[in-house]
LODREN-571625 format. One record per atom (N, C-alpha, C): residue in three letters; x, y, z. Coordinates in steps of 0.1 Angstrom, whole numbers, plus 5000, padded with zeros to 4 digits. Layout:
ALAXYZ;...
END
This chain:
CYS006949833152;CYS007349693155;CYS007649683170;ALA007849793177;ALA008249773191;ALA007149713199;SER005849733195;SER004749673202;SER004749523202;TYR005349463192;TYR005349323191;TYR006349253201;LEU007249333206;LEU008249273215;LEU007649233229;GLY006549293232;GLY005949253245;GLY005049133244;ARG004849083232;ARG003948973230;ARG004648833233;PRO003948743239;PRO004548613243;PRO005248543232;CYS004648553219;CYS005148473208;CYS006648503205;LEU007148623209;LEU008548653206;LEU009448593215;SER009048553227;SER009948483236;SER009748333236;SER008848293227;SER008648143226;SER009748083217;GLN009847943218;GLN010847883211;GLN010647873196;HIS009447923191;HIS009147913177;HIS009548043170;VAL010148143176;VAL010548263170;VAL011748243161;ALA011648273148;ALA012848253139;ALA013848363142;THR015048333141;THR016148423144;THR016148533133;ARG015748503121;ARG015648603110;ARG014648703114;SER013448663119;SER012448753122;SER012848853133;LEU013548793143;LEU014048873154;LEU015148973149;ALA015948933139;ALA016949023133;ALA016249133126;ASN015149113119;ASN014449213112;ASN013849313122;ILE013249263133;ILE012649353143;ILE013749433149;ALA014949373152;ALA016049443158;ALA016449553150;TRP016649533137;TRP017049643128;TRP015949753127;GLY014749713127;GLY013649813128;GLY013749903140;LEU013949833151;LEU014049913164;LEU015250003163;GLY016349953158;GLY017550043158;GLY017450163149;ASN016550143139;ASN016350253130;ASN015250343134;TRP014350303143;TRP013150373146;TRP013050423160;SER013250343170;SER013150383184;SER013950303193;ALA013950343206;ALA014650263216;ALA013650193225;GLY012450173220;GLY011450103229;GLY011649953229;GLY011149893239;GLY011149743239;GLY012449683242;LYS013349753248;LYS014749693250;LYS014749563258;ALA014049563269;ALA014049443278;ALA013449323271;SER012449343263;SER011849233256;SER012749183245;LEU013449273238;LEU014349233228;LEU015549163233;HIS016049203245;HIS017149143251;HIS016748993255;ALA015548973261;ALA015048843264;ALA014948753252;ALA014348813241;ALA014248733229;ALA015548703223;ALA016548793224;ALA017948763219;ALA018548643227;GLU018348643240;GLU018848533248;GLU018248393243;GLN016948403240;GLN016248283235;GLN016848243222;ALA017148343213;ALA017648313200;ALA019048243201;VAL019848283211;VAL021148233213;VAL020948083217;ALA020048053225;ALA019847913229;ALA019447823217;GLU018447883209;GLU017947803198;GLU019047783187;THR019847893185;THR020847883175;THR021947783179;SER022247783191;SER023247693196;SER022847543193;GLU021547523195;GLU021047383192;GLU021047353177;ASP020747453169;ASP020747443155;ASP022147403150;ILE023147483155;ILE024547453151;ILE024947313155;ARG024547273167;ARG024947143171;ARG024347033162;CYS023147053158;CYS022546963148;CYS023146963135;GLN023547083130;GLN024147093117;GLN025547033116;THR026247033128;THR027546973128;THR027646833123;ALA026546763125;ALA026446623121;ALA026346603106;THR025946713099;THR025746713084;THR026646813077;ALA027746843083;ALA028546963079;ALA029246933065;SER029146813060;SER029846783047;SER028846813036;SER027646843038;SER026646873027;SER026747023023;VAL026147053012;VAL026147193008;VAL025147283015;ALA024047223019;ALA022947303025;ALA023347373038;PRO024147313047;PRO024547383059;PRO025347513057;PHE026147513045;PHE026947623043;PHE026147753042;ALA025047753034;ALA024247873033;ALA023447893046;SER023047793053;SER022447803066;SER023347873076;LEU024547833077;LEU025547893086;LEU025748043083;ALA025748073070;ALA025748213066;ALA024648293072;ASP023448233071;ASP022248303076;ASP022348323091;VAL022848223098;VAL022948233113;VAL023848343116;ILE025048363109;ILE025948463112;ILE025348603109;THR024648613098;THR024048743094;THR023048783104;ASN022148693109;ASN021048723118;ASN021648763131;LEU022648693137;LEU023148723150;LEU023848863149;ASN024548893138;ASN025149023136;ASN024049133136;ALA022949113130;ALA021849213129;ALA021349243143;ILE021149133151;ILE020649153165;ILE021649223173;ALA022949183172;ALA023949253180;ALA024049403176;TRP023949433163;TRP024049573159;TRP022949653166;ALA021749603166;ALA020649683171;ALA020749693186;LEU021149593193;LEU021349593208;LEU022449693211;ASN023549693204;ASN024649783207;ASN024249923204;PHE023549953193;PHE023150083189;PHE022250143200;MET021450063206;MET020550113216;MET021150113230;GLY022450073231;GLY023150073243;GLY022749963253;PHE022249843247;PHE021749743255;PHE022349603253;LEU023549603247;LEU024349483245;LEU025249453257;THR024849363265;THR025649333277;THR026849253273;ASP027949253281;ASP029149173278;ASP028749023278;GLU027848983286;GLU027548843287;GLU026848793274;LEU025848873269;LEU025148843257;LEU026148853245;ASP027048953245;ASP028048973235;ASP028848843233;ARG029348793244;ARG030248673244;ARG029448553239;ALA028248543244;ALA027448423240;ALA027148423225;MET026748543220;MET026348553206;MET027648533197;TYR028748603201;TYR029948593193;TYR030448443193;SER030348373204;SER030748233204;SER030148153193;LEU028748183192;LEU028048113181;LEU028548153167;VAL028748283165;VAL029348333153;VAL030648263149;ALA031548253159;ALA032848203157;ALA032748053154;THR031847983161;THR031647843158;THR031147823143;ALA030147903140;ALA029647893126;ALA030747923116;ALA031548023119;ALA032648063110;ALA033647953108;GLU034047883119;GLU034947773119;GLU034447663110;MET033147633111;MET032447533102;MET032547573088;ARG032347693085;ARG032447743071;ARG033847733066;ASP034847753074;ASP036247743070;ASP036547593066;ARG035947503075;ARG036147363072;ARG035547323059;LEU034347373056;LEU033647343044;LEU034347403032;MET034847523034;MET035647593023;MET036847513020;LYS037547463030;LYS038747383028;LYS038447253020;HIS037347193023;HIS036847083015;HIS036547113001;ASP035947232999;ASP035547272986;ASP036747312977;LEU037847342983;LEU039047392976;LEU039547272967;THR039247152971;THR039647032963;THR038747002952;ALA037547062951;ALA036547032942;ALA036847082928;PRO036647002917;PRO037047052904;PRO036247172899;LEU035047192904;LEU034247312900;LEU034647442907;LEU035547432916;LEU035847552924;LEU036447662915;ALA037247622905;ALA037847722896;ALA036847812889;ARG035647762887;ARG034647842880;ARG034147952889;ARG034347942902;ARG033848052911;ARG034948152914;LEU036148122910;LEU037248212913;LEU037248332903;VAL037648452908;VAL037648562899;VAL039048562892;SER039048562879;SER040248562871;SER040448692864;ARG041548762867;ARG041848882860;ARG043248892856;PRO043648932844;PRO045048942840;PRO045649052849;GLU046749012856;GLU047349102866;GLU047849232859;ALA048449222847;ALA048949342840;ALA047949442837;SER046649392835;SER045649492831;SER044949552842;ILE045249512855;ILE044549562866;ILE045549642875;ILE046749592878;ILE047749652887;ILE048549752879;PRO048749872883;PRO049549972875;PRO050949932873;GLY051449952862;GLY052849912859;GLY053850012864;PRO055149992862;PRO056150082867;PRO056150222862;LEU055550242850;LEU055450382845;LEU054350462850;VAL053450392858;VAL052250462863;VAL052650522877;SER052250642880;SER052650712892;SER051850672904;THR050750592902;THR049850562913;THR050550472923;PRO050550502936;PRO051250422946;PRO050550282947;THR051250182952;THR050750052953;THR050350022968;PRO049249952970;PRO048949912984;PRO050049842991;ARG049949833004;ARG050949753011;ARG050249693024;ILE050849583028;ILE050249513040;ILE050949573052;VAL050149623062;VAL050649693074;VAL050749593085;VAL049649513087;VAL049649403097;VAL049149283090;ASP049949173093;ASP049649043086;ASP049448933097;LEU048248883099;LEU047948783109;LEU047448663102;PRO047448543108;PRO046948423101;PRO045548433095;GLU044648503102;GLU043248493098;GLU042748633092;MET043548733093;MET043148863088;MET044448953086;CYS044249053079;CYS045349153077;CYS044849293075;VAL045749383076;VAL045449523074;VAL046249573062;VAL045549633052;VAL046149683040;VAL046049833040;HIS047049903035;HIS047050043033;HIS046650073019;LYS045450133017;LYS044950163004;LYS045350313000;PRO046150322989;PRO046450462984;PRO045150512976;PRO045150642973;PRO044050692965;PRO044050632951;ASP042950632945;ASP042750572931;ASP042650422931;TRP042650362943;TRP042350222944;TRP040950202949;GLU040250102943;GLU038850082945;GLU038649962954;VAL037849982965;VAL037449872974;VAL036249812967;ASP036449702960;ASP035449652951;ASP034549542957;CYS034249562970;CYS033249472976;CYS031849532973;ALA031749642967;ALA030449702963;ALA030549752948;ASP029649842944;ASP029749892930;ASP031049972929;VAL031749952918;VAL033050012916;VAL033050112904;GLY034050192904;GLY034150292894;GLY035350272885;SER036250372884;SER037350372875;SER038650342881;GLY038750312894;GLY040050292901;GLY040550152899;PHE041850132903;PHE042450002903;PHE041749922914;LEU041649792912;LEU040849702920;LEU041749652932;LEU041349682944;LEU042149642955;LEU042149482957;SER041049422953;SER040949272953;SER042149212945;THR042449272934;THR043549212926;THR044849212933;TYR045149322939;TYR046349332947;TYR046349222958;LEU045249202965;LEU045249102975;LEU045348962970;GLN044748932958;GLN044948802952;GLN046348772947;CYS047048882943;CYS048448862939;CYS049348842951;ARG048948902962;ARG049748902974;ARG049548772982;PHE048348712982;PHE048048592990;PHE047548482981;SER048148362983;SER047648242976;SER046248202981;LEU045648112973;LEU044348062977;LEU044347992990;SER045447922993;SER045547853006;SER045847943018;GLU046548053015;GLU046848153025;GLU045648243029;ALA044848283019;ALA043748373022;ALA042648333012;PRO041848233015;PRO040848183005;PRO039848293002;LEU039448373012;LEU038348463010;LEU038648573000;VAL039848622999;VAL040248732990;VAL040048692975;HIS039848562973;HIS039748512959;HIS038348502954;PHE037348532963;PHE035948512960;PHE035148632961;GLU034548672950;GLU033748792950;GLU032448772959;GLU031948652959;GLU030748622967;GLU030948642982;HIS032248652986;HIS032548673000;HIS033248813002;GLN032848902993;GLN033349042994;GLN034849052993;PHE035548952988;PHE036948942987;PHE037648963001;GLY036848933011;GLY037348933025;GLY037349073031;MET036849173023;MET036949313028;MET035849343038;VAL036149383050;VAL035149403061;VAL034449533059;HIS035149633054;HIS034549763053;HIS035149833040;ARG034749953038;ARG035150023025;ARG035850153028;LEU036350213018;LEU036950343018;LEU036850403004;ASP036450523003;ASP036250582990;ASP037450582982;ARG037250572969;ARG038450572959;ARG039350692961;VAL038750812963;VAL039650932964;VAL040350942977;SER039950862987;SER040550863000;SER041650763002;SER042450773012;SER043550683015;SER043350623029;GLY044050523032;GLY044150473046;GLY044050323047;LEU043650283059;LEU043750143064;LEU042450063062;LEU042549943058;LEU041449853056;LEU041649723063;LEU040649663070;LEU040749533076;LEU040149433067;VAL040949323064;VAL040549223055;VAL040549083062;GLY039549003060;GLY039548873066;GLY040048773055;LYS041048693059;LYS041548593050;LYS040748463051;THR040148443062;THR039248323064;THR037948363070;PHE037048273070;PHE035748313076;PHE035848343091;VAL036748283098;VAL036948313112;VAL037448453113;GLY038448493105;GLY039048633106;GLY037948733101;PHE037348703090;PHE036348793085;PHE035248823094;ASN034648713101;ASN033548733109;ASN033948793123;CYS035148763127;CYS035648833139;CYS035748983137;ALA036249023126;ALA036249173123;ALA034949223121;LYS034049153114;LYS032649203112;LYS031949223124;TRP032149123134;TRP031449133147;TRP031849263154;GLN033149293154;GLN033649413160;GLN033149533154;LEU032949533140;LEU032349643133;LEU030949673137;ASN030149563139;ASN028749573142;ASN028449603157;THR029449583165;THR029249603180;THR030049723185;GLY030549803176;GLY031249923180;GLY032649903186;GLN033249783184;GLN034549753190;GLN035649783180;LEU035349793168;LEU036449823158;LEU036649973157;GLN037850023160;GLN038050163161;GLN038650213147;ARG037850293140;ARG038150353127;ARG038350503128;GLU039550543126;GLU039850683129;GLU040550753117;TYR040250883116;TYR040550963104;TYR041151093107;VAL042051143098;VAL042451283099;VAL041851353087;VAL041151473088;VAL040451533078;VAL040651683078;LEU040851743067;LEU040851893066;LEU039551943060;VAL038952033067;VAL037652083062;VAL037652233061;HIS036652283053;HIS036452433052;HIS035852483065;GLY036252613068;GLY035652683079;GLY036352653092;TRP036152733102;TRP036652713116;TRP035552643123;VAL035752513125;VAL034852433132;VAL034752473147;PRO033452493152;PRO033352533166;PRO033952423175;LEU034652463185;LEU035252363194;LEU034352273201;ASP033052313203;ASP032152233210;ASP031352143201;LEU031652143188;LEU031052043179;LEU031851913180;ARG031351823188;ARG032151693190;ARG031351573186;PHE030151583182;PHE029351463178;PHE028251503168;ILE028151423157;ILE027151443147;ILE026351323147;ASP025051333149;ASP024051223149;ASP022951253139;ALA023151203127;ALA022151233116;ALA022051123107;LYS020851073104;LYS020650953095;LYS021150993081;VAL021850893075;VAL022350903061;VAL021750803052;LEU021250853041;LEU020750773030;LEU021650773018;HIS021950653013;HIS022750643001;HIS021950602989;ILE022050682978;ILE021350652966;ILE022450672955;HIS022750572947;HIS023750582937;HIS023350682926;ALA024050792925;ALA023850892915;ALA025150942909;GLN025450882898;GLN026850912892;GLN027051062890;GLY028151102896;GLY028551242894;GLY027951342904;GLY026951302911;GLY026251392921;GLY026451342935;LYS025751402944;LYS025851362958;LYS025151232960;GLU025951132964;GLU025351002965;GLU024650972978;SER025051042988;SER024451033001;SER023951163007;SER022951153015;SER022351283020;SER021851253034;VAL021651353042;VAL021051343055;VAL019551353054;THR018851253058;THR017451253057;THR016851153068;GLU015651173072;GLU014951083082;GLU014750953076;GLN014850933062;GLN014650803056;GLN015950723056;GLY017050783061;GLY018350723061;GLY018550623072;LYS019750573073;LYS020150473084;LYS020850553095;PRO020650503107;PRO021350573119;PRO022850583116;SER023350703118;SER024750733115;SER025350833126;GLN026450803131;GLN027050883142;GLN028550903139;THR029051023141;THR030351063139;THR030951143151;ARG032051103156;ARG032651183167;ARG033851263161;LEU034051383165;LEU035151463159;LEU035751553170;THR037051573168;THR037851663177;THR038651763168;THR038451893170;THR039151993162;THR040552023168;LEU041552003159;LEU042952023164;LEU043452153161;GLY042952223150;GLY043552353147;GLY042752423137;HIS042852563137;HIS042252653127;HIS043352713118;TYR043052733106;TYR044052783096;TYR043452863085;THR044352943079;THR044053003066;THR045152953056;LEU045052993043;LEU046052953034;LEU047253053034;GLN048452993033;GLN049653083032;GLN049553173020;ARG050153293022;ARG050253393011;ARG051553343003;HIS051453352990;HIS052553322982;HIS053253452977;SER054453472981;SER055153602977;SER055753592963;SER056053712958;SER056553722944;SER057953652943;SER058653622955;SER059953562954;SER059853422949;ARG058653362949;ARG058553222945;ARG058253212930;VAL057453302925;VAL057153312911;VAL057153452907;GLY057253482894;GLY057453622890;GLY056253682883;GLY056253812884;GLY055253892876;GLY053853862878;ASP053053852867;ASP051653832867;ASP051353692874;GLU052253602872;GLU051953462878;GLU051953472893;ALA052753552899;ALA052753572913;ALA051453622918;GLU050953722911;GLU049653782915;GLU048553682914;GLU048553602903;GLU047553502900;GLU047553392911;ARG048853352915;ARG048953242925;ARG048453292939;ALA048753422942;ALA048253472955;ALA046753472955;GLU046053512944;GLU044653502944;GLU044153362945;GLU044753272938;GLU044253132939;GLU044253072953;PHE045353092960;PHE045653032973;PHE044953112984;GLN044653232982;GLN044253322993;GLN042853352994;ASP042153372983;ASP040853422984;ASP039753332977;ASP038553352982;ASP037453282975;ASP036853382965;GLU035653342959;GLU035153432948;GLU034653562953;HIS034453582966;HIS034053702972;HIS035153792977;GLY036453742975;GLY037553822979;GLY037853812994;GLU037253713001;GLU037453683015;GLU038453573017;VAL039253583028;VAL040253483031;VAL039453353035;GLU039853243030;GLU039153113033;GLU039853063046;SER039052993054;SER039552933066;SER039352783066;PHE040152713074;PHE040152563074;PHE040352513088;SER039952393090;SER040152323103;SER040652183101;LEU041652143109;LEU042152013109;LEU041451933120;VAL040751823117;VAL039951753127;VAL040351603126;VAL040251533137;VAL040451393138;VAL039051333141;ILE038751223135;ILE037351173135;ILE037351023139;GLN036350983146;GLN036050843149;GLN034650813145;ILE034350713137;ILE032950693133;ILE032450573142;CYS031150593146;CYS030450483153;CYS029750393144;THR029350443132;THR028650363122;THR029450383109;GLY029150313098;GLY029950323086;GLY029150333074;ARG028350433072;ARG027550453060;ARG028350503049;ARG027850483037;ARG028550523025;ARG028750673025;HIS029950723024;HIS030350863024;HIS029850933037;GLN029850863048;GLN029250913061;GLN030051043065;ILE031351033066;ILE032051153071;ILE031851273062;ARG031951253049;ARG031851363039;ARG030451423040;THR029451333041;THR028051383042;THR027751453055;HIS028251403066;HIS027951463079;HIS028651603079;LEU029951613075;LEU030651733076;LEU029951843067;ALA029551803055;ALA028851893046;ALA027551943052;HIS026851843059;HIS025551873065;HIS025651983076;VAL026751983083;VAL026952083094;VAL027652203089;GLY027952213076;GLY028552333071;GLY030052343069;TYR030752223071;TYR032152223070;TYR032652113061;PRO032452133048;PRO032752023038;PRO034251993038;THR034651873034;THR036051833033;THR036651903021;VAL037951923022;VAL038751993012;VAL038851902999;THR038751962988;THR038751892975;THR037851782974;ASP036551812976;ASP035551712976;ASP034651732964;GLY034751652953;GLY034051682941;GLY032551652942;LYS032151582952;LYS030651552954;LYS029951642964;TYR030651672975;TYR030051742986;TYR030551882988;ALA031351942979;ALA031752082981;ALA030552172980;THR030552282987;THR029452372988;THR029152422974;THR030152452966;THR029952502952;THR031052432943;ARG030752432930;ARG031752382921;ARG033052472921;ALA032852602923;ALA034052692924;ALA034952652936;GLN034252622947;GLN035052582959;GLN035952462956;PHE035452362949;PHE036252242945;PHE037352282936;VAL037052362926;VAL038152402917;VAL039252472924;ARG038952562933;ARG039952632941;ARG040752542949;ASP040152442956;ASP040852342964;ASP041752262956;LYS041352222944;LYS042152142935;LYS043452202931;ARG043552332932;ARG044752402928;ARG045952382938;TRP045552352951;TRP046652342960;TRP046552202968;CYS045452132967;CYS045352002973;CYS044851902962;PRO045651802959;PRO045351722947;PRO044151632948;ARG043651602960;ARG042551512962;ARG041851532975;ASN040751462977;ASN040051472989;ASN040851453002;PHE040951553010;PHE041751553022;PHE041151473033;LEU041151333032;LEU040551243041;LEU041351123041;HIS041851083053;HIS042850973054;HIS042450893067;ARG042250763065;ARG042050673077;ARG043350633082;TYR043750693093;TYR045150683098;TYR045250573109;ARG044150523114;ARG044350423125;ARG043150323125;LEU043450193128;LEU042550093131;LEU042950023144;GLY041950013153;GLY042149933165;GLY041249823166;PHE041749693167;PHE040849573166;PHE041549463174;CYS040749353176;CYS041249233182;CYS041249123172;ASP042149023173;ASP042148913164;ASP041148803170;SER041048693164;SER040148583168;SER040448523182;ARG041648553187;ARG042048503200;ARG041948623211;SER041248723207;SER041048843216;SER042248923219;VAL043348903211;VAL044548983213;VAL044349113206;ALA044649223213;ALA044449363207;ALA045549393198;HIS045249463187;HIS046149503177;HIS045849653173;GLU046849713168;GLU046749853163;GLU047449873150;ALA046849933140;ALA047549963128;ALA047450123126;VAL048550183122;VAL048550323120;VAL049250353107;ALA048850463100;ALA049450513088;ALA049550663088;PRO050750713088;PRO050950863089;PRO050350933077;LEU050251063077;LEU049651143066;LEU050451113054;PRO049851073043;PRO050551053030;PRO051251173025;ASP052251153016;ASP053051273012;ASP052251373004;ASP051251332996;ASP050451432988;ASP049651522998;LEU049051463008;LEU048251543017;LEU049151623026;ALA050351573030;ALA051251643038;ALA051751763031;SER052051753018;SER052551863010;SER051451973009;ALA050251933007;ALA049152033007;ALA049052103020;ALA049152033031;ALA048952093044;ALA050052193047;THR051252183041;THR052252293043;THR051852423038;GLN050752433030;GLN050252563025;GLN049352633036;LEU049152563047;LEU048252623057;LEU049052713067;ARG048352823071;ARG048952923081;ARG048052913093;PRO048752873105;PRO047952853117;PRO047352983122;ARG046152973128;ARG045453083133;ARG046253133146;GLU046753043154;GLU047553073165;GLU048552953168;SER049352963179;SER050352873181;SER049952723183;ALA048852703190;ALA048352573193;ALA047952503180;SER047352573171;SER047052513158;SER048352483150;GLY049352563152;GLY050652533145;GLY051252403151;CYS051252383164;CYS051752263170;CYS051052143166;ALA049752153165;ALA048952033160;ALA049251993146;LEU049452093137;LEU049752063123;LEU051152003122;ALA052152063130;ALA053452013130;ALA053551873134;GLU052751823143;GLU052751683148;GLU052451593136;TRP051551633127;TRP051251553116;TRP052251563105;LEU052851673103;LEU053751703092;LEU055151643094;LEU055651663106;LEU057051633109;LEU057251483112;GLY056151413115;GLY056251263117;GLY057151223129;GLN057351313138;GLN058151283150;GLN057451193160;MET056051193159;MET055251103167;MET054351013158;GLN054150893163;GLN053150803156;GLN051750863158;PRO050950863148;PRO049550903150;PRO048950823162;ARG048150893170;ARG047650843183;ARG046150803181;PRO045650723191;PRO044250693191;PRO043450823192;TRP042250823186;TRP041350943186;TRP041050993200;ALA040850903209;ALA040450943222;ALA041551023230;THR042851013225;THR043951083232;THR044151223227;TYR043551253216;TYR043751393211;TYR042751493219;ARG043351603223;ARG042551703230;ARG042151813220;PRO040951863221;PRO040551973212;PRO041352103214;LEU041352173203;LEU042052303203;LEU041552393215;ALA042452453222;ALA042152553233;ALA042652683228;LEU041752773224;LEU042152903218;LEU042552993230;ALA043653063227;ALA043953173237;ALA042953283235;PRO042753373246;PRO041853483245;PRO042053573233;SER043253593229;SER043553683218;SER043053623205;ALA043153493204;ALA042753423191;ALA041253413191;GLU040553393202;GLU039153393203;GLU038453523198;GLY039153623200;GLY038653763196;GLY038753793182;LEU039453713174;LEU039653743160;LEU038353733152;PRO038153813142;PRO036953803134;PRO036853673127;ALA035753613126;ALA035553483120;ALA035753503105;SER036353393098;SER036453393084;SER035753283078;ARG035553283066;ARG034753173059;ARG035553043059;
END
């Protein structure tokens, strides 16, 4: 498709924005060729879209423009994603394209407000009995909570076992129901509509915990979505993985393909996948603590020592604490990338090297050790915001079982366990610097 970018027809006023979006995605997934032509065509698309929106403003009370505005937003996002992925999205073009997205989103909000008075609206609302969806007081599952609350968007902390139901869902509690109970229809219209992804901009696996950005209105949702597609939304994680990750492993660039396969690996690294990039910093290397007979008696002490200390080959298992920032957001991207390079996440039922590894992990770590601890984003007025969530109690308790390889690893772990410091932006964490004595130690699995 890159060859088409040099043809005059793509820079003419007859080029459909949808066609340009399709070409942009193709380029982003295939090559970096034709950048200059794509950039010129994108500028032309901005001019044409601006005129289209101006014309639609006159008929904004009809139903047809609502779907048309959605197409405009989708197409501009696709173009922006491709340009950004290829490193060719200029600030000027970014501002011009986002201005159109914001205008279209404002129009959609006005149309939505008008629709809220329509008698047929109730038929489109998702109705669920609260008691059947939200865990009651006798259920030990933690409840979500709002961390940042803004007029047009919010950040919610998702505990494990809650499902981000903007896609296919499983057996978890539905996060959308919590949001619908927390916000009225007038406060946050989007969270009440499945057709608008309940306002959820991105997802997080059911077994994981952490922060999620939610759009209450179209303006808020599309502001967050634009940042997601242009690499401005900072999504950062703390993860415990198997093995001592090499300190020079800082970036994973491998395409990820998602295929729904219940009970098996749903995503894999393959050339048929979508572009996927993960940045990582290794904070520390560890083994598991030995459990002495003073804690449990007799045969049980011996059994516990074996469980926590050795793998099936009688070798001491090793682990690494890493902080991660993702550049793209594919389904199971972090878990897939880490398994691909040989360092699967702890207690991962889908991507563990072996079933036995998962069973051993489960004995000391109750769930997948992956937590989205920070989001950095801007609101619709370009004001910067940050949301942070310390390591949850269940993961912190599991992490106390770790024995540092050397002092620097111990200090890194203590920072997360003691909570004396707020979790920091990914870019401020420095990789582990091993002392010469530690570097000479024999490698463990």
